[in-house]
C-alpha positions as CSV (number, residue, x, y, z in Angstrom):
1,X,40.7,26.1,-37.8
2,X,38.3,25.8,-34.9
3,X,39.4,24.4,-31.5
4,X,37.9,21.0,-30.8
5,X,35.8,22.3,-27.9
6,X,34.3,24.9,-30.3
7,X,33.0,22.2,-32.7
8,X,29.5,20.9,-32.4
9,X,28.8,17.2,-31.9
10,X,28.1,15.4,-35.2
11,X,24.4,15.1,-36.0
12,X,24.9,11.6,-37.2
13,X,26.6,8.5,-35.8
14,X,30.3,9.1,-36.6
15,X,31.1,5.3,-36.5
16,X,28.4,4.3,-39.1
17,X,29.1,5.1,-42.7
18,X,26.4,7.1,-44.4
19,X,27.4,7.2,-48.1
20,X,25.2,9.1,-50.5
21,X,25.4,9.1,-54.3
22,X,24.6,12.3,-56.2
23,X,23.6,12.0,-59.8
24,X,23.3,14.7,-62.5
25,X,22.8,14.1,-66.2
26,X,23.7,16.6,-69.0
27,X,23.0,17.1,-72.6
28,X,25.2,19.3,-74.7
29,X,24.4,19.8,-78.4
30,X,27.9,20.8,-79.7
31,X,27.8,24.2,-78.1
32,X,28.8,25.9,-74.9
33,X,25.3,25.3,-73.5
34,X,24.5,22.3,-71.3
35,X,21.1,21.3,-70.0
36,X,21.4,19.3,-66.8
37,X,18.8,17.3,-64.9
38,X,19.1,17.0,-61.2
39,X,16.4,15.0,-59.4
40,X,13.8,16.2,-61.9
41,X,15.1,19.8,-61.8
42,X,16.5,21.5,-65.0
43,X,19.7,23.5,-64.7
44,X,21.2,25.3,-67.7
45,X,24.8,26.5,-67.9
46,X,26.4,28.4,-70.8
47,X,29.3,30.7,-71.5
48,X,28.9,34.5,-71.4
49,X,28.9,34.9,-75.2
50,X,25.8,32.9,-75.7
51,X,24.4,33.8,-72.2
52,X,21.5,31.4,-71.8
53,X,22.5,30.6,-68.2
54,X,25.3,31.0,-65.7
55,X,28.8,29.7,-66.6
56,X,29.9,26.4,-65.0
57,X,32.3,28.4,-62.7
58,X,29.6,30.8,-61.7
59,X,27.5,27.7,-60.8
60,X,30.4,26.5,-58.5
61,X,30.1,29.9,-56.7
62,X,26.4,29.5,-56.5
63,X,26.9,26.0,-55.0
64,X,29.3,27.5,-52.5
65,X,26.7,30.2,-51.5
66,X,24.0,27.6,-51.2
67,X,26.1,25.2,-49.2
68,X,27.0,28.0,-46.8
69,X,23.3,28.8,-46.4
70,X,22.4,25.1,-45.7
71,X,25.2,24.6,-43.2
72,X,24.4,27.8,-41.4
73,X,20.9,26.5,-41.0
74,X,22.0,23.1,-39.8
75,X,24.5,24.5,-37.3
76,X,22.1,27.2,-36.1
77,X,19.5,24.5,-35.4
78,X,22.0,22.4,-33.5
79,X,23.0,25.4,-31.4
80,X,19.6,26.8,-30.8
81,X,20.8,29.9,-32.6
82,X,17.9,31.9,-33.9
83,X,18.5,34.1,-37.0
84,X,16.2,36.0,-39.3
85,X,18.1,35.3,-42.5
86,X,21.4,35.3,-44.3
87,X,22.8,37.1,-47.3
88,X,25.8,35.6,-49.1
89,X,27.9,37.0,-51.9
90,X,30.9,35.4,-53.6
91,X,33.4,36.3,-56.2
92,X,36.4,34.5,-57.6
93,X,39.3,35.2,-59.8
94,X,40.0,33.0,-62.8
95,X,42.8,33.3,-65.3
96,X,41.0,32.4,-68.5
97,X,44.3,31.2,-70.1
98,X,44.0,28.0,-68.0
99,X,40.8,26.8,-69.6
100,X,42.2,27.6,-73.0
101,X,45.1,25.3,-72.6
102,X,48.0,27.5,-71.4
103,X,50.4,25.2,-69.5
104,X,51.1,26.2,-66.0
105,X,47.9,28.2,-65.6
106,X,45.2,26.5,-63.6
107,X,41.8,26.3,-65.2
108,X,39.9,27.1,-62.0
109,X,39.8,29.8,-59.4
110,X,42.9,31.4,-57.9
111,X,40.9,32.8,-55.0
112,X,37.4,33.1,-53.8
113,X,36.0,35.7,-51.4
114,X,32.8,35.3,-49.5
115,X,30.8,37.9,-47.7
116,X,28.2,36.3,-45.3
117,X,25.8,38.5,-43.4
118,X,23.8,36.7,-40.8
119,X,20.8,38.7,-39.3
120,X,20.5,37.8,-35.6
121,X,20.3,39.2,-32.2
122,X,22.8,36.7,-30.8
123,X,26.1,37.7,-29.1
124,X,29.3,38.0,-31.1
125,X,30.7,35.0,-29.2
126,X,27.8,32.8,-30.2
127,X,28.1,34.1,-33.8
128,X,31.8,33.2,-33.8
129,X,31.1,29.7,-32.8
130,X,28.4,29.4,-35.5
131,X,30.9,30.7,-38.1
132,X,33.7,28.3,-37.0
133,X,31.3,25.3,-37.3
134,X,30.0,26.4,-40.7
135,X,33.6,26.7,-42.0
136,X,34.4,23.3,-40.7
137,X,31.3,21.6,-42.2
138,X,30.8,23.3,-45.5
139,X,31.6,20.7,-48.1
140,X,31.9,23.0,-51.1
141,X,34.2,25.4,-49.2
142,X,36.4,22.5,-48.2
143,X,36.4,21.2,-51.8
144,X,37.7,24.6,-53.0
145,X,40.4,24.6,-50.3
146,X,41.4,21.0,-51.0
147,X,42.0,22.2,-54.6
148,X,44.4,24.9,-53.4
149,X,42.0,27.8,-53.9
150,X,42.5,30.6,-51.3
151,X,39.1,31.0,-49.8
152,X,38.4,33.9,-47.5
153,X,35.1,34.4,-45.7
154,X,34.0,37.7,-44.2
155,X,31.3,36.6,-41.7
156,X,29.3,39.6,-40.5
157,X,26.8,39.7,-37.7
158,X,23.9,42.0,-38.6
159,X,22.3,42.9,-35.3
160,X,18.5,42.8,-35.9
161,X,17.8,44.5,-32.6
162,X,19.5,47.6,-33.9
163,X,17.7,47.6,-37.2
164,X,14.3,47.3,-35.4
165,X,14.8,50.6,-33.5
């Protein structure tokens, strides 16, 4: 993990609790399809056979991608790190026997691989500091790791000064 001197100062008072409650409601009408409501937004999940939305596990990967994007933005702002955008791809391996009740086979990811491409003209050293802080702060990545999922992140600096020539 990152050395303490590489980590950014918290953007919140570390001594004062700041608890947040997240709420999602779901309706499932005896099928593999669920319709969720999140702060007025509708999210649909389904299994591949019916295919009216991404599967719940695909949504966890989507959450990981989005969390990475949010934390990249927050850390970049704190560092004064300008970037033109980010592309994030993820994939994960699941043994489907786990969700079908086979004992000893876990019903979630064995591993997850991320590819993160940050478009910037910043130095590799500054980029490495950004990447360390994102890994430290990303709640979804840390949730996966706490569950024993092997998560690897290939963080790539895409030099925008070269692409502009």
